[in-house]
C-alpha positions as CSV (number, residue, x, y, z in Angstrom):
1,M,-39.1,-78.0,9.7
2,N,-41.4,-76.4,7.1
3,T,-40.1,-77.6,3.7
4,S,-41.4,-74.4,1.9
5,H,-39.3,-72.3,4.4
6,Q,-36.2,-74.5,3.7
7,D,-36.7,-74.1,-0.1
8,D,-37.2,-70.3,0.3
9,S,-34.0,-70.0,2.3
10,F,-32.1,-72.2,-0.1
11,Q,-33.2,-70.1,-3.1
12,L,-32.1,-66.9,-1.4
13,A,-28.8,-68.3,-0.4
14,Q,-28.1,-69.5,-4.0
15,K,-28.4,-65.9,-5.1
16,A,-25.7,-64.5,-2.8
17,N,-23.0,-64.0,-5.5
18,T,-25.5,-62.5,-7.9
19,L,-26.9,-60.1,-5.3
20,R,-23.4,-59.0,-4.3
21,L,-22.5,-58.3,-8.0
22,R,-25.8,-56.4,-8.4
23,A,-24.9,-54.2,-5.4
24,S,-21.5,-53.5,-6.8
25,L,-23.1,-52.6,-10.2
26,I,-25.4,-50.1,-8.5
27,S,-22.5,-48.6,-6.5
28,S,-20.5,-48.2,-9.7
29,L,-23.3,-46.5,-11.5
30,R,-23.8,-44.1,-8.6
31,R,-20.0,-43.3,-8.5
32,F,-20.0,-42.4,-12.1
33,F,-22.8,-39.8,-11.7
34,C,-21.3,-38.3,-8.6
35,K,-17.9,-38.0,-10.4
36,H,-19.6,-36.1,-13.2
37,D,-21.4,-33.6,-10.9
38,F,-24.9,-35.1,-11.1
39,L,-27.4,-34.6,-8.2
40,E,-29.1,-37.8,-7.0
41,V,-32.8,-37.1,-6.5
42,E,-35.8,-38.9,-5.1
43,T,-39.3,-38.4,-6.5
44,P,-42.6,-39.9,-5.3
45,L,-43.5,-43.4,-6.2
46,R,-47.2,-42.5,-6.0
47,I,-48.4,-39.8,-8.4
48,P,-51.8,-38.4,-9.4
49,S,-51.4,-39.3,-13.1
50,P,-48.7,-41.0,-15.2
51,A,-47.8,-39.9,-18.7
52,P,-50.5,-41.4,-21.0
53,E,-48.8,-44.0,-23.2
54,E,-50.6,-46.4,-25.5
55,Y,-48.7,-49.6,-24.4
56,I,-48.0,-49.0,-20.7
57,E,-50.6,-49.5,-18.0
58,A,-50.0,-48.1,-14.5
59,I,-51.0,-49.8,-11.3
60,P,-53.6,-48.0,-9.2
61,S,-52.8,-47.0,-5.7
62,G,-55.3,-45.4,-3.4
63,G,-56.9,-43.3,-6.1
64,W,-53.5,-42.4,-7.6
65,F,-51.0,-44.6,-9.4
66,L,-47.6,-46.1,-8.8
67,Q,-45.1,-44.5,-11.2
68,T,-44.3,-46.3,-14.4
69,S,-41.3,-44.0,-14.6
70,P,-40.0,-41.0,-12.6
71,E,-39.9,-39.0,-15.8
72,L,-42.5,-36.4,-15.2
73,C,-41.2,-35.3,-11.8
74,M,-37.6,-35.4,-12.9
75,K,-38.4,-33.1,-15.8
76,R,-40.1,-30.7,-13.5
77,L,-36.8,-30.6,-11.6
78,L,-35.0,-29.9,-14.9
79,A,-37.4,-27.0,-15.5
80,A,-36.7,-25.7,-12.0
81,G,-33.0,-25.3,-12.9
82,Y,-31.3,-28.6,-11.9
83,P,-29.0,-29.3,-14.9
84,R,-27.8,-32.9,-14.2
85,I,-29.9,-35.3,-12.2
86,F,-30.2,-39.1,-11.8
87,Q,-32.3,-41.5,-9.9
88,I,-32.2,-45.3,-9.2
89,C,-35.7,-46.3,-8.2
90,K,-38.5,-48.8,-8.3
91,C,-41.1,-48.5,-11.2
92,F,-44.3,-50.4,-11.6
93,R,-46.3,-51.6,-14.7
94,A,-49.4,-53.6,-14.8
95,D,-49.6,-56.9,-16.7
96,E,-45.9,-57.1,-17.3
97,R,-44.5,-60.5,-16.3
98,G,-42.1,-62.8,-18.1
99,S,-38.5,-63.9,-18.3
100,L,-37.5,-60.3,-19.0
101,H,-40.3,-58.4,-17.2
102,L,-41.4,-57.8,-13.7
103,P,-44.4,-55.7,-12.5
104,E,-42.0,-54.0,-10.0
105,F,-38.5,-53.4,-11.4
106,T,-35.5,-51.1,-10.9
107,M,-34.8,-48.2,-13.2
108,L,-31.9,-45.9,-13.6
109,E,-33.0,-42.6,-15.1
110,W,-31.0,-39.5,-15.8
111,Y,-31.3,-36.1,-17.5
112,V,-28.9,-33.5,-18.8
113,A,-29.7,-29.9,-19.7
114,R,-28.4,-28.6,-23.0
115,F,-27.7,-32.1,-24.2
116,N,-29.1,-33.9,-27.3
117,Y,-29.6,-37.5,-27.9
118,H,-26.3,-38.1,-29.7
119,Q,-24.4,-36.6,-26.7
120,L,-26.6,-38.8,-24.4
121,M,-25.6,-41.9,-26.4
122,D,-21.9,-41.0,-25.8
123,Q,-22.6,-40.6,-22.1
124,C,-24.5,-43.9,-21.8
125,E,-21.6,-45.7,-23.5
126,A,-19.1,-44.1,-21.1
127,L,-21.2,-45.0,-18.1
128,L,-21.5,-48.7,-19.1
129,C,-17.9,-49.1,-20.2
130,D,-16.9,-47.7,-16.7
131,A,-19.3,-50.1,-15.0
132,F,-18.1,-53.1,-17.0
133,K,-14.5,-52.2,-16.3
134,N,-15.2,-51.9,-12.5
135,L,-16.7,-55.3,-12.6
136,G,-13.8,-57.0,-14.3
137,H,-14.7,-56.6,-18.0
138,D,-12.2,-54.5,-19.9
139,S,-12.9,-55.6,-23.5
140,T,-15.6,-58.3,-23.7
141,I,-18.6,-59.8,-21.9
142,R,-20.2,-63.2,-22.3
143,W,-24.0,-63.3,-23.0
144,K,-25.9,-66.3,-24.2
145,N,-22.8,-68.1,-25.3
146,R,-21.6,-65.2,-27.3
147,T,-18.6,-63.0,-26.8
148,I,-19.6,-59.3,-27.1
149,R,-16.9,-56.6,-27.6
150,I,-17.5,-53.7,-25.3
151,E,-14.7,-51.3,-26.2
152,P,-15.7,-48.0,-27.7
153,R,-17.1,-47.0,-30.1
154,W,-20.4,-48.9,-30.1
155,E,-22.5,-49.5,-33.2
156,R,-25.0,-46.9,-34.2
157,I,-27.7,-47.6,-36.8
158,T,-30.9,-45.8,-37.7
159,V,-34.2,-47.6,-37.5
160,A,-34.6,-47.2,-41.3
161,E,-31.2,-48.7,-41.9
162,A,-32.0,-51.6,-39.5
163,F,-35.2,-52.4,-41.5
164,E,-33.2,-52.3,-44.8
165,K,-30.6,-54.7,-43.3
166,Y,-32.6,-57.2,-41.3
167,A,-36.4,-56.9,-42.1
168,P,-38.5,-58.5,-44.9
169,A,-40.2,-55.1,-45.4
170,G,-39.0,-51.5,-45.4
171,L,-39.8,-49.1,-42.6
172,R,-42.6,-47.3,-44.5
173,E,-44.2,-50.6,-45.6
174,A,-44.1,-51.9,-42.0
175,L,-45.7,-48.8,-40.6
176,D,-48.4,-48.7,-43.3
177,A,-49.2,-52.4,-42.5
178,D,-49.1,-51.8,-38.8
179,R,-46.3,-54.4,-38.5
180,F,-43.6,-52.3,-37.0
181,D,-43.6,-53.9,-33.5
182,E,-43.9,-57.4,-35.0
183,I,-41.0,-57.0,-37.3
184,M,-38.9,-55.3,-34.7
185,V,-39.3,-58.2,-32.3
186,E,-39.0,-61.0,-34.7
187,C,-36.4,-59.8,-37.2
188,I,-34.5,-56.8,-36.0
189,E,-34.0,-57.1,-32.2
190,P,-32.3,-60.5,-32.3
191,N,-29.6,-58.9,-34.6
192,L,-28.9,-55.8,-32.4
193,G,-25.9,-55.8,-30.1
194,V,-24.8,-59.3,-31.0
195,N,-21.1,-58.6,-31.7
196,R,-20.9,-55.2,-29.9
197,P,-23.6,-53.0,-28.2
198,T,-25.9,-51.2,-30.6
199,F,-27.7,-47.9,-30.4
200,I,-30.7,-47.9,-32.8
201,Y,-31.9,-44.3,-33.3
202,D,-34.2,-42.0,-35.3
203,Y,-37.6,-43.7,-34.5
204,P,-40.6,-42.9,-36.7
205,A,-42.6,-39.8,-35.5
206,P,-45.7,-41.9,-34.5
207,L,-43.4,-43.6,-31.9
208,A,-41.9,-40.4,-30.5
209,A,-43.6,-40.7,-27.1
210,L,-42.1,-37.7,-25.2
211,A,-39.2,-37.2,-27.7
212,R,-38.5,-34.1,-29.8
213,L,-39.0,-34.5,-33.6
214,K,-36.0,-33.9,-35.8
215,K,-35.9,-30.3,-37.0
216,E,-34.6,-31.2,-40.4
217,N,-37.1,-34.1,-40.9
218,R,-40.2,-34.3,-38.7
219,N,-41.0,-37.8,-39.9
220,F,-38.5,-39.0,-37.3
221,A,-37.9,-38.4,-33.6
222,E,-34.7,-37.9,-31.8
223,R,-35.1,-41.1,-29.9
224,F,-32.8,-44.2,-29.4
225,E,-32.7,-47.5,-27.7
226,L,-29.6,-49.5,-26.6
227,Y,-29.3,-53.3,-27.2
228,I,-26.7,-55.7,-26.0
229,G,-27.0,-59.3,-27.2
230,G,-30.5,-58.7,-28.6
231,L,-31.7,-57.5,-25.2
232,E,-33.2,-53.9,-24.9
233,L,-31.5,-52.1,-22.1
234,A,-32.3,-48.4,-22.4
235,N,-34.6,-45.9,-24.1
236,G,-33.5,-42.3,-24.4
237,F,-34.2,-39.1,-26.4
238,S,-33.9,-35.4,-26.8
239,E,-36.8,-34.0,-24.8
240,L,-39.9,-32.4,-26.3
241,T,-40.4,-29.0,-24.6
242,D,-43.4,-27.8,-26.6
243,A,-46.4,-28.0,-24.2
244,D,-49.0,-27.8,-27.0
245,E,-47.5,-30.6,-29.0
246,Q,-47.0,-32.8,-25.9
247,R,-50.6,-32.2,-24.8
248,Q,-51.8,-33.3,-28.3
249,R,-49.7,-36.5,-28.1
250,F,-51.1,-37.2,-24.6
251,E,-54.7,-36.7,-25.8
252,E,-54.1,-39.1,-28.8
253,A,-52.6,-41.7,-26.4
254,L,-55.7,-41.3,-24.1
255,N,-58.0,-42.0,-27.0
256,K,-56.1,-45.1,-28.0
257,R,-56.1,-46.3,-24.4
258,E,-59.8,-45.7,-24.2
259,A,-60.4,-47.9,-27.3
260,K,-58.7,-50.7,-25.3
261,N,-60.7,-50.0,-22.1
262,W,-57.6,-49.1,-20.2
263,S,-57.5,-46.7,-17.3
264,R,-58.5,-43.1,-18.1
265,Y,-55.8,-40.8,-16.7
266,T,-56.2,-37.1,-16.1
267,L,-53.6,-35.1,-17.9
268,P,-50.5,-34.2,-15.8
269,E,-51.1,-30.5,-15.9
270,K,-48.2,-29.4,-13.6
271,F,-45.8,-31.2,-15.9
272,L,-47.2,-29.7,-19.0
273,Q,-47.1,-26.2,-17.4
274,S,-43.4,-26.8,-16.5
275,L,-42.4,-27.5,-20.1
276,S,-42.1,-23.8,-21.0
277,D,-39.3,-23.5,-18.4
278,M,-37.5,-26.6,-19.4
279,P,-34.2,-26.1,-21.3
280,E,-33.4,-28.2,-24.3
281,S,-32.4,-31.5,-22.7
282,A,-31.9,-35.2,-23.1
283,G,-32.9,-38.1,-20.8
284,I,-32.7,-41.8,-20.7
285,A,-34.2,-44.8,-18.7
286,L,-32.0,-47.9,-18.2
287,G,-33.2,-51.2,-16.8
288,V,-30.9,-52.1,-13.9
289,D,-32.3,-55.7,-13.6
290,R,-31.6,-56.4,-17.3
291,L,-28.1,-55.0,-17.0
292,A,-27.5,-57.3,-14.0
293,M,-28.7,-60.2,-16.2
294,I,-26.0,-59.5,-18.8
295,L,-23.3,-59.1,-16.2
296,T,-24.2,-62.3,-14.4
297,G,-25.2,-64.4,-17.4
298,A,-28.7,-64.9,-16.0
299,S,-31.3,-66.4,-18.3
300,T,-34.3,-64.8,-16.5
301,I,-34.9,-61.6,-14.7
302,D,-36.0,-63.6,-11.6
303,D,-32.4,-64.8,-11.2
304,V,-31.1,-61.2,-10.4
305,T,-34.0,-60.3,-8.1
306,A,-34.1,-61.4,-4.5
307,F,-37.8,-61.7,-4.3
308,P,-39.8,-62.3,-7.6
309,P,-43.5,-61.7,-6.9
310,E,-44.4,-65.4,-6.9
311,R,-42.1,-66.0,-3.9
312,L,-43.6,-63.4,-1.7
C-alpha cells in the first residue's frame, strides 16, 4: 500500500475529535444568530475588486479576485434594508501562511443596523459566552497552559491605555516613529486576554480602515479587536457611511499599495454608491479557525483544519 496514502489517512483520522468539536462550534454560532433574528446570507467568493487595504493582498481569480472578506457585499445588503445579517464563509489572502495563518480560512462576519461598536462588543461577548457554554466551558477555558476566566464582563482597554501599560513608548511616539505594529506585536498583544478576554478599542485614525472616526475626537476610530490568550480573534467597528471619506481612504491605500508593487485594484464603485443608503451600523469579522484552536488547545491552525494546503 502507498505509504503516503496511509500517512494521509492517519493524519485525517487523528483529527476526528477536533473536527467534530469544530462542527459543534459552528452549529452553536449559527443557533445564536438564528435565535436573535439574524438572516444568514451568502455572497460571492469572486468579486471584481476587494476593498483596497495596505496590508492585505487578494488572490487573483480569472480577472477578478477571491474575496479577502465578504464585507463589501454584506454592507450593500445593509444599505438595501437588511438590519441583521451574518455569514460563515471562506476568505482568501495571498502570502499569509504560518502557525496562525492560512491563505484560505473560515470567517464569521456579522452586521447590525443602528448599532455602535460598544454594543457590538457586548454582542460578541454574549455570542462567545454562549458558544463556550454549549461546548462545556461555563467559567474558564485552558489555553497555552493558562486558565482564562470567561464569565462576563470581559476586559476593555483603549489602545492608548494599552501603550501606557505595556509598551516602552507612548502611542503618539510609536506612531511618529512608525513603530505601532512592531510594539503591538512584541509588547502589547502577548498581554491581552491573558487572564480574561480583552477588547482593545479606539484605534488611531490612520488605522481606521473602514471604521467611523469618533465624533468627539477624530484622532481615533470606533474600532476594536478581541484577544484571548494573546491571540487576536476578531476585528470590529462602527461603520463609516461617508462615501467621500471612504473613497479618499481607498485612494490613499491604493497609493501605498502601488509603492509596494502590489496589485492595482479598481475602486468598488457599487459599494461606494451604496454608502449613502446605509444606516449607522456596526460590523465584525471573527476567525473561526482561531476560535477552534482555543477551544481544542491546538498549537497551530493546521490542527483544526482538515486539509492544510500542503496536504492537498
